[in-house]
C-alpha positions in Angstrom: -21.8 -9.9 -21.5 -18.7 -9.2 -23.5 -15.4 -8.6 -21.7 -15.2 -4.9 -22.5 -18.3 -4.5 -20.4 -17.7 -7.3 -17.9 -14.3 -5.9 -17.0 -16.1 -3.1 -15.1 -17.8 -5.7 -12.9 -14.4 -7.4 -12.3 -13.0 -4.0 -11.4 -15.8 -3.3 -8.9 -15.3 -6.7 -7.2 -11.5 -6.3 -7.0 -12.1 -2.9 -5.4 -14.3 -4.5 -2.8 -11.5 -7.0 -2.1 -8.9 -4.2 -1.9 -11.2 -2.3 0.5 -10.7 -5.3 2.9 -7.0 -5.7 2.2 -6.3 -2.0 2.9 -7.1 -2.6 6.6 -3.4 -3.0 7.2 -3.2 0.8 7.2 -5.4 0.9 10.3 -2.6 -0.9 12.3 -1.9 2.3 14.3 -5.5 2.2 15.6 -5.2 -1.4 16.7 -1.6 -1.0 18.0 -2.2 1.2 21.1 -5.0 -0.8 22.7 -3.3 -4.1 21.7 -0.2 -2.9 23.5 -2.3 -2.1 26.6 -3.9 -5.6 26.4 -0.5 -7.3 26.2 0.8 -5.2 29.0 -2.0 -6.5 31.2 -1.3 -10.1 30.3 2.5 -10.1 30.5 2.9 -7.5 33.3 5.4 -5.6 31.1 4.7 -2.1 30.0 4.3 -2.0 26.2 3.6 0.8 23.8 2.7 0.8 20.1 6.4 1.3 19.3 7.0 -2.2 20.9 4.6 -3.7 18.4 6.1 -1.9 15.3 7.9 -5.1 14.4 4.5 -6.8 13.7 3.5 -4.1 11.2 7.0 -4.1 9.7 6.9 -7.9 9.1 3.3 -7.7 7.7 4.5 -5.2 5.1 7.8 -6.9 4.4 6.6 -10.4 3.5 4.0 -9.3 0.9 6.3 -9.7 -2.1 6.9 -13.3 -1.3 3.3 -14.2 -2.1 2.8 -11.5 -4.6 5.6 -13.2 -6.7 4.6 -16.8 -6.1 0.8 -16.0 -6.3 1.5 -13.8 -9.3 2.9 -16.8 -11.2 -0.2 -18.8 -10.5 -2.3 -15.8 -11.4 -0.6 -15.4 -14.8 -0.9 -19.1 -15.5 -4.2 -20.2 -14.1 -6.1 -17.0 -13.3 -6.8 -14.9 -10.2 -9.9 -16.7 -8.8 -8.1 -19.3 -6.6 -5.3 -16.9 -5.8 -7.7 -14.3 -4.3 -9.7 -17.0 -2.5 -6.7 -18.5 -0.8 -5.1 -15.1 -0.1 -8.3 -13.7 1.3 -8.8 -16.7 3.5 -5.2 -16.4 5.0 -5.7 -12.6 5.3 -8.9 -12.9 7.4 -7.7 -15.8 9.4 -4.6 -13.9 10.4 -6.8 -11.2 11.9 -9.0 -13.7 13.7 -5.9 -15.4 15.2 -4.6 -12.0 16.3 -7.6 -11.7 18.5 -6.2 -14.6 20.6 -2.7 -13.1 20.9 -1.0 -13.3 24.2 2.5 -12.1 23.2 4.3 -10.1 20.5 5.6 -13.4 19.0 2.0 -14.6 18.6 1.1 -11.4 16.8 4.2 -11.7 14.6 3.0 -15.1 13.5 -0.7 -14.3 13.1 -0.7 -10.7 11.8 2.9 -10.3 10.6 3.1 -13.6 8.7 -0.3 -15.2 8.0 -2.1 -11.9 7.5 0.8 -10.3 5.6 1.4 -13.3 3.3 -2.4 -13.5 2.5 -2.5 -9.8 1.8 0.4 -10.0 -0.6 -1.2 -12.9 -2.5 -4.6 -11.3 -2.9 -3.5 -7.8 -3.5 -1.1 -8.8 -6.3 -3.9 -10.7 -8.1 -6.5 -7.9 -7.8 -4.2 -5.2 -9.0 -2.6 -7.1 -11.9 -6.0 -8.5 -13.1 -7.5 -5.0 -13.4 -4.4 -3.5 -15.1 -4.6 -6.3 -17.7 -8.3 -5.7 -18.4 -7.7 -1.9 -18.8 -4.7 -1.4 -21.1 -6.4 1.8 -22.2 -6.6 3.3 -18.7 -3.7 1.9 -16.7 -3.0 5.0 -14.7 -6.7 5.6 -13.8 -7.3 1.9 -13.0 -4.2 1.7 -10.9 -5.5 4.7 -9.1 -9.0 3.3 -8.6 -7.9 -0.1 -7.4 -5.3 1.2 -5.0 -7.6 4.0 -3.8 -10.1 1.3 -2.8 -7.2 -0.3 -0.8 -6.5 3.0 0.8 -10.2 3.8 1.5 -10.2 1.1 4.1 -8.1 3.3 6.4 -10.6 6.1 6.1 -13.6 3.9 6.9 -12.1 1.4 9.5 -10.4 3.6 12.1 -13.7 5.0 13.6 -15.3 1.6 13.3 -12.4 -0.2 15.0 -12.5 2.5 17.8 -16.2 1.8 18.4 -15.6 -2.0 18.4 -12.7 -1.6 20.9 -14.8 0.6 23.2 -17.8 -1.6 23.0 -16.0 -4.9 23.4 -12.2 -4.9 23.5 -9.3 -5.0 21.0 -9.2 -8.8 20.8 -12.9 -9.1 19.8 -12.4 -6.3 17.3 -9.7 -8.3 15.6 -12.0 -11.4 15.5 -15.1 -9.6 14.2 -13.3 -7.7 11.5 -11.4 -10.8 10.5 -14.5 -12.9 10.1 -16.2 -10.2 8.0 -13.1 -10.0 5.7 -13.1 -13.8 5.2 -16.7 -13.7 4.0 -16.2 -10.7 1.7 -12.9 -11.9 0.2 -13.9 -15.4 -0.6 -17.2 -14.3 -2.2 -15.4 -11.6 -4.2 -13.0 -14.2 -5.6 -15.7 -16.1 -7.5 -16.5 -13.0 -9.7 -12.9 -12.4 -10.9 -11.8 -13.9 -14.3 -8.5 -14.3 -16.0 -7.9 -11.7 -18.7 -7.2 -13.3 -22.1 -3.7 -12.7 -23.4 -3.5 -9.7 -25.7 -7.0 -8.5 -24.7 -7.9 -5.2 -26.5 -11.1 -3.4 -25.4 -13.6 -2.5 -28.0 -13.0 0.9 -29.6 -9.4 1.2 -28.5 -6.3 0.9 -30.6 -3.0 0.1 -28.8 -0.2 2.7 -29.2 2.1 -0.1 -30.4 -0.2 -0.7 -33.4 -0.3 3.0 -34.2 3.4 3.4 -34.1 4.5 0.0 -35.3 6.6 -0.5 -32.2 7.6 -4.0 -31.0 5.9 -5.8 -28.2 7.5 -4.8 -24.8 6.4 -7.8 -22.8 9.2 -9.1 -20.6 9.2 -12.0 -18.2 10.9 -11.6 -14.8 14.3 -12.5 -16.2 14.0 -9.9 -18.9 12.9 -7.3 -16.4 15.8 -8.1 -14.0 18.2 -7.8 -16.9 17.0 -4.2 -17.6 18.9 -1.5 -15.7 15.7 0.6 -15.7 14.1 -1.9 -13.3 16.6 -1.1 -10.6 16.1 2.6 -11.0 12.3 2.1 -10.8 12.5 -0.1 -7.7 14.8 2.3 -5.9 12.3 5.1 -6.8 9.4 3.1 -5.3 11.4 2.5 -2.2 12.3 6.2 -1.8 8.7 7.3 -2.4 7.0 4.7 -0.3 9.4 5.1 2.7 7.7 8.3 4.0 4.2 6.8 3.9 5.2 3.5 5.4 7.2 5.2 8.1 4.4 7.6 9.1 1.3 5.4 8.9 2.9 3.0 11.3 3.0 5.6 14.1 0.5 8.2 12.9 -1.8 7.9 16.0 1.3 8.0 18.3 2.5 11.2 16.6 -0.9 12.8 17.0 -1.1 11.9 20.7 2.5 12.2 21.9 4.0 14.8 19.6 1.0 17.1 19.1 -1.0 16.3 22.3 -4.3 15.1 20.7 -6.8 13.0 22.6 -7.2 9.3 21.5 -10.5 10.2 19.7 -8.9 13.1 17.9 -5.9 11.0 17.0 -8.1 8.3 15.4 -9.9 11.0 13.4 -6.5 12.3 12.3 -5.6 8.9 11.0 -8.8 8.8 8.9 -8.1 12.3 7.5 -4.5 11.2 6.5 -6.0 8.1 4.9 -8.6 10.2 3.0 -5.8 12.2 1.4 -4.0 8.9 0.7 -7.0 7.8 -1.3 -7.4 11.1 -3.1 -3.7 11.0 -4.0 -4.1 7.6 -5.7 -7.0 8.8 -7.8 -5.4 12.1 -8.7 -2.0 10.8 -9.5 -3.4 7.9 -11.5 -5.4 10.3 -13.6 -2.5 12.8 -13.9 0.0 10.1 -14.9 -2.1 9.2 -17.9 -1.9 12.9 -18.9 1.6 14.1 -18.0 3.5 10.9 -17.6 4.3 8.5 -14.8 7.9 9.8 -14.0 6.8 13.5 -14.0 3.9 12.7 -11.6 6.3 10.8 -9.2 8.8 13.6 -9.3 6.1 16.1 -8.3 5.0 13.8 -5.5 8.6 13.5 -4.1 8.9 17.3 -4.1 5.6 17.8 -2.3 6.5 15.2 0.2 9.6 17.2 1.2 7.3 20.1 2.0 5.1 17.8 4.1 8.1 16.4 6.0 9.2 20.0 6.8 5.7 20.8 8.2 5.9 17.8 10.5 9.4 18.6 11.5 8.5 22.0 12.8 5.4 20.7 14.6 5.2 20.3 18.3 2.7 20.3 21.2 -0.5 22.1 20.1 0.6 22.7 16.5 -2.5 21.1 15.0 -2.4 23.2 11.8 1.1 22.3 10.7 0.5 18.7 11.7 -2.5 18.4 9.5 -0.8 20.2 6.6 2.2 17.9 6.7 0.0 14.8 7.3 -2.3 15.7 4.4 0.6 16.2 2.0 2.2 13.0 3.1 -1.0 11.0 2.6 -1.4 12.6 -0.8 2.1 11.7 -2.0 2.1 8.2 -0.5 -1.1 7.6 -2.4 0.5 8.8 -5.6 3.2 6.2 -5.6 0.8 3.4 -4.8 -1.6 4.5 -7.5 1.0 5.1 -10.3 3.3 2.1 -9.9 1.1 -0.8 -11.1 0.5 1.0 -14.4 4.1 2.2 -14.5 5.4 -1.4 -14.3 3.0 -2.6 -16.9 4.0 0.3 -19.2 7.7 -0.5 -18.9 7.7 -4.3 -19.0 4.3 -5.3 -20.5 1.0 -6.6 -19.1 1.5 -10.3 -19.9 3.7 -11.1 -16.9 2.7 -8.1 -14.8 1.5 -10.2 -11.9 5.0 -11.6 -11.2 6.8 -8.5 -12.4 4.9 -6.1 -10.2 5.4 -8.6 -7.3 9.2 -8.3 -7.8 9.0 -4.5 -8.2 7.0 -4.5 -4.9 10.2 -5.5 -3.1 11.1 -1.8 -3.2 7.9 -1.2 -1.2 8.7 -4.0 1.2 12.1 -2.6 1.9 10.5 0.8 2.7 7.9 -1.1 4.8 10.8 -2.6 6.9 13.1 0.4 7.4 10.4 3.1 7.5 8.5 1.9 10.6 11.8 0.7 12.2 13.4 4.2 11.9 10.2 5.9 13.0 9.9 3.7 16.2 13.6 4.2 17.0 13.2 8.0 17.1 10.0 8.0 19.3 11.9 8.7 22.5 14.4 11.2 21.1 14.6 14.7 22.7 12.5 15.9 19.8 10.4 12.8 18.9 10.5 11.6 15.3 12.5 14.7 14.1 15.4 12.6 12.7 13.0 10.3 11.0 11.3 13.2 9.2 14.7 14.4 8.0 15.7 11.0 6.7 12.4 10.7 4.8 12.9 14.2 3.2 16.4 13.2 2.1 15.1 10.0 0.5 12.5 12.0 -1.4 15.2 14.3 -2.7 17.0 11.1 -4.0 13.6 10.1 -5.5 13.5 13.3 -7.6 17.0 12.6 -8.9 16.0 9.0 -9.8 13.0 10.3 -12.0 15.5 12.2 -14.1 17.8 9.2 -14.3 14.8 7.1 -15.4 13.9 9.6 -18.1 17.5 9.8 -19.4 17.7 6.0 -19.6 14.3 5.7 -21.2 15.3 8.2 -23.9 18.4 6.2 -24.7 16.4 3.0 -25.2 13.8 4.6 -27.5 
């Protein structure tokens, strides 16, 4: 099988791996019963807000292994990187099932799980982007959509496991399943040859006579455009990272939903997240990456306003805001892998995207932290929604800055 055909098999396997890796977005479903479990063990009353630090760390450490694993991926191929990352990822979940304290969860889920996730995710995304230089937006959308689809499928499954057994056994069962799927998937992924060109496609550089735009991490860091792009990613990802960390809590405590209805709401939000990745990836190939991201920031402001005005019983405005937020968060996740490769080339994209992902990690730290800190305000979460809306406004400005800088360099 030639590589032009085989790349579709590699894409499918990477999507399966990402379906496992995306389980981090189901944290809000694990968090509430885990807080109750730890409360029973320690004798101290805990809520999901007390465990927000675990989710925050898991999201924040990803770039460490995305960058280091990216170097190994670019040099030696993704097979071993995905295998080791997948093993750490699943093991972190299994160990979380034995947690007796928040510190234990920080080590097992926050560090082992989070570092494994970053290593495997960076390899799957970058490998697919390299194999599809002709469809970077769409492929970025597909691979990250598979990542997001996990949060559509897993919440009801986890809820059933928790009800049938308990939250600790749910962690162990899901973790073992992920170890099996991730390690098997790794064996089907190959390294993309340098300069790979799919059959029947002519690169734009050849058509226009433009020079090769491949930059290593040093070249990327020396470019002012990199810092604009990373700040844009941070502003765009902040809302999604903030909200997904406490989505179930918002549904239960701010709107007054039952636990089952709140779990369903998390799945609905995640479904729009997946759709946003596919739609934005496709759109960005047609109208441009920056334009797609600017539209996403504008829509997110509308979503934040809908959540801001929501209160007890306001299910309609809650779902409108949540759906828009999921859609826009997905847009940023779907567009940025191809956006980074477009700007700095595919050759070193594993490392480059890992460094770019620092913007996501910053959002992953401050978003959930700010959300948790506003949980007990007179109007819960209201200030967090306003902060997120302001950052999206800044994001719109950054897309114009990017376009102006890009125009000068062309």
